[in-house]
N, C-alpha and C positions, 0 to 999 in steps of 0.2 A: 741841367734839365730840371724843370720844376716839378716836384712830385705832387700827385693829385691826392688830397686828403678827403676821404669820404664825409659826407655830412653825417650828423648824428643820427638822423633818421635812416640813412642807408647803412651805417654801422649796426643798428639794431635789426634791421631786415637781414643782413647777412649773418649775424648771430643766430637769429631765429631759424634760418635755413640750416645752418650747421646742426643745431640742436635737433631739428625735425629729422634730419637725415640719419644721425646717429640713433636717434630713438627708434625709427623704423628698422635699422639694421639689427638692433638689440632685440626688438620684437620678433624678426624674422628668424634670428638664430634661436630665440627661446621657443618659438612655435615649432620649428623643425625638431628640436630636441624633445619635445613633448607630444609630437604627432603619434597618434594612436593610443595615448594614455587616457585614463579616465581619473580625474582627480589625482593627477600624478602618478597613478599605479599602472603598471603594464598589465596586459591581458595574456594568459597563458592557455593553451588548448586543453580540452578535457582529458586528454591522455598524458598530461604531464604528471611528474612525480610530485609527492608532497614537498620535497626540497625546492623543486623548480616553482612550485606554486606558492612558497612562503612569502608572504608580504605583497601578493598580487591579486588580481582578479582572475577567477576561473571562468572560462566560457562553457556554455552548455554543450551537451554531446550533439554532434550533427547527424547521427545515424544510429541504428540499433534500438533496443528496448528503451533506453534511456534518452532518446532523441528529445531535444528541447529542455532536457533536465540536467542539473549538476551532478556528476557522478557521486555517489555515496561515500567514497572514500575521502571527499573533501568536507564532509559534514561532521567530522569528529565522531562523538559517541551518540549521535542522533540516529534513532531507528527509523526505517522506512516501512511503509506497508501499503496494502491495497485491499479493499473490502468489496464483497459481493453480497447482496441479499438474496434470500430465498423464501418462497412461500408455497405451501402444497396442501390444498383442501382435498378431502376424499370423503366419499359416501361410503358408510359402513354396509357390508354385505351380511345380511342375517345368517349367523352361524357360519361364517366364512372369512377367509383372509383375502385382501386385495393383493395386486401384483406390486412388488417393491419397485419404488421409482426413485432414481437418482435426484437428490435436491441440491447437492453441492459436490463440485469437483475441486480436487486439490492437485493441481498440476505436479506430475512427477511422484505424487505420493499415493493418491487414491480417490475415492468417492465416498460420499455419505448418501444413503438412501433411506427411505421411509416406506412403511407399509401399515396399513390401518386393518384392525380386525375386531371381531365381535367376541367380547369375553362371556357374554350371557348365552347359555345353550337353550335357553327357552325360546320357542319360536315366536317371532313377531315382537320381541322384547330385546332391544340391542343396548349393549354397553361398550362403547368404543375404546380402544386401547391402541397404542402406536408403538411399533418396533422400529428402532433406528440402528442401522448397520453401516460400520465402516469397512470398507474393502481396501486392503493394502495391495496396490499394484506397483509399489516402488521397486520391487526386485530385491529389496533389503529389508530388515527388521525396522519397524517404525514404533516409536515411543508414543504411548497414549495415556492420558489421564482423563478421568470422566467424573463430573460432579452432577448429581441430581438431588435436590432437596429431599430429605426423607430416605434416601438410599445411601449405603456405604460408598465412600469414594473409591474409585478404582485406579490404580496406577500400575500399568503393564506394558509389555512389549508384544505387538502384533507381528508375528512372523511373515515373511514375504508371501504373497499370494494366499493369505488367510483372511478371515473376517473377525469383527469383534462386534457383537450386537447386544442391545439392551432395550427393555420394554418400559414405557411409561403408562400405566393403567388408568390414569385420569388427566386432569389438566395440571401441567408442571412446567418448570423450566429445566433446561440442561446446558452443560458446558462441556465441550471437548477441547483438549489441548493436545495436538498432534505434532510430532517433531521428527525429522530424519535429515541427516547431512547439514545441520545448522538452519534449516528451514523450519519455521513454526507457524502453524495454522491453528486458529482459534475459532470454534463454532459457538455462538451464543444464540440459543434458541428457545422457543416456546412451543409446547404441545397443549393444544386446547381440544376438549371433547364437548360436543353440543348434542343437545337431545337424548341424554342417557335415559335409559329405561322406556324408550319409545320405539316404535316401528321405523323411524326416519333418523337415526343417529348419524353424526358426522364427526370426522377428525379434521384437525388443522394443525400444520406445523409451519412455523415461520421464524425468521431470524436473519442473523448475517454471519458471514464467514470472513475473518481477517487474517491476511497473510502478512507475517512479520519476518524480515530478515535483517541480519546485521549489516551496516553500511560500511564496515571496514573491509 
């Protein structure tokens, strides 16, 4: 029987077909082994341990307060925080105090309130001052430090269900650092007095509160 010998062009075509088929198979195997990876890295869920997450990509949380965020335990020594601003203008009542108003809330720790009063006892001549009060509602002692330029720094413990107050008699800045159970809250604020020694004086308190907690 006479054997058929493929022509050179047929041989080239067959070789190309074999190579193309083999390449597709290799690509399919490679794709299957890397399915779900990003740059060759596996993704782990947000509740994984540090050991499970090592060398991989961490997914954001799907629920809870950290929804859409990477849990803090995966961020090493980075600190996280959240800030709120506050502002409270008040008209001075001649020879009287106004009602204290909460200007900042510290979830689980307490509140910061402000009141404006007239330091000048002469009728029709007002000299505004502001009293700031931290009220501890944590149910446990809270650490507090206070800095006001021109006043002695205060570092103390505020017992549960008590308050700590201080007065700023003119325009000045203040800083409060409050801590309990590893939660730190910092108030940076400004007290301003307007219209001193006039019948229409005013107080203004403004600033921001920053909550900082360890991510570990």
